[in-house]
N, C-alpha and C positions, 0 to 999 in steps of 0.2 A: 769109904771113899765117896767123894762127891764129884760130880761132873756137871758142867754147864756145856751143853751141846748146842752149837749154832749151825744151822744149815747155811752154807755160804756159796756164793758164786765164785769167790776167790778169797784167799787169805795169805798173809805172809808174816814172818817174824824177823825182826832185825835185832842184832846184838852188836853193840859198839859201831853202829852205822852200817854194818854189812848184813845183807840178807842171808839168814841161816837156813830158812826153808820157805817154800812158796807152793801153794796148791791152787788148783782150779776148783771146779764144782765138787762139793763134798761137805765134810764136817770139820769144824773147828771144835776141839774138845779141850776145855779148861779143866784140869785135874787137881783136886785137893786130896791130900792124904792125911789121915789121922793116926794116932798111936794104936788104936784098936784094929787097924786094917790088916788083912791076911791075904794069902794066895786065893782063898775062897772068894773074897771080895773082887779080886782081880779077874778071876775066871768068870764070875757072874756078870760083872760090869762090862767086860770086853765082849762077851757073847751078846749082851743086851744092845750095846752100841752097834755092833755089826748087823744085827737083825732088826733094828729100829726102822719102821716103815714110815719115813717122813719125806719121801720124794714123790713127786707127782707121776702118775701113770698116764697113759694116752688120753684118759678122760679128765685129767686134771685133779684126780683124787690122790691124796697122800697114801700110797699103797706099795711103794718100792723101797728097798733098803739100799745101802751104799754099794753093795756088790752089783745089784741089778742095774744101777745107773753107771757103773764103771767109774765111780767117784773116788776122791782122794780124802785122806784124813790127816789132820795136823793136831798134835797133842802138845799143850803148853802146861807146865806145872804152875799151880796157883794156890799157894798156902792160904791166901786171903779168903778162900771159900769157907774156911773154918773160923772166920772172925766172929767173936762174940761182942755184941753191942748192948748187952743187958745193963751194964753199969757204966755210967759216964758217957763221954763222947769220943774217947779214944778206944778203938777196937782192941780186944785182947785176942791173941792167937795161941792161947795155951793148949787148945785141942789139936792144933796142927802138929803133925809128927816132926820131930827134930831130923835134921839132915842125915845123921847116921842110920836112922831107920827109914826115912822117906826115900832116899836115893835108891837103895836096893829095890824097894817096892815100885818106885817109878820106873826103873829099868825093867823090872819083871812085867809091869803093865805094858810097856812098849813092846817087849818081846812077844808077849801073848797076843796083843792086838795085831802085830805084824804077821803072826802065824795064821791069823784068821782072814786076812785080806790079801789081794794079789798085787796091788800097787805099793810102791815104797811109802813108808810112813814119814810124814814131816814132823819135826820136833823143834822145840826151843832148846834151852840149855838150863838144866836145873840150877836154881840159885842165882841166875844171871839177871841183870836188868834188861828187860826185853821190851821192844816196841812192837805191838801186834796190830796189824791192819786187817780189816775184813770188810767184805760186802755181804751183809746178812741177806739171805734170800727168803723172802716171805713178808715180814721176818718170821722165822721159825727158831725158837729157842726153847730147849727142854732141859730141866734140871732133874738129875737122878742121884739118889743117895743109896749106896749099896746096903745101908743098914735098914732101909725101909722097903724090903722086898715083898712084903705081904700086902 
């Protein structure tokens, strides 16, 4: 699994012109799932996200995690994180998991992440055309791949 995590002041996702989810201060998580992903990737990655200390403490040092600032999280599925651009100019998404595998993993990721935080999780809708808006705070953007744990 790959995630792009953005520290945000606010974020929202629209589907067919209607707001599906909206958060204030917190994390926007773009989630890519590949065929090789398992529950072990979900467990490791959700723990990492919730413990990531990228919010400022009283001294202005990034030392606090999402729970410590009482922040919110929104997760958006994003198969394009597995784009391969090695050949030609049209990206290939061959490494991205197909929906029959990705949807259960996506739902398991959401369930596990929700169990680790106190506020309701905002989400998009898997496979939908989504319009995501955000105000990146910092800007702070972190990329994590569950296959690169060492």
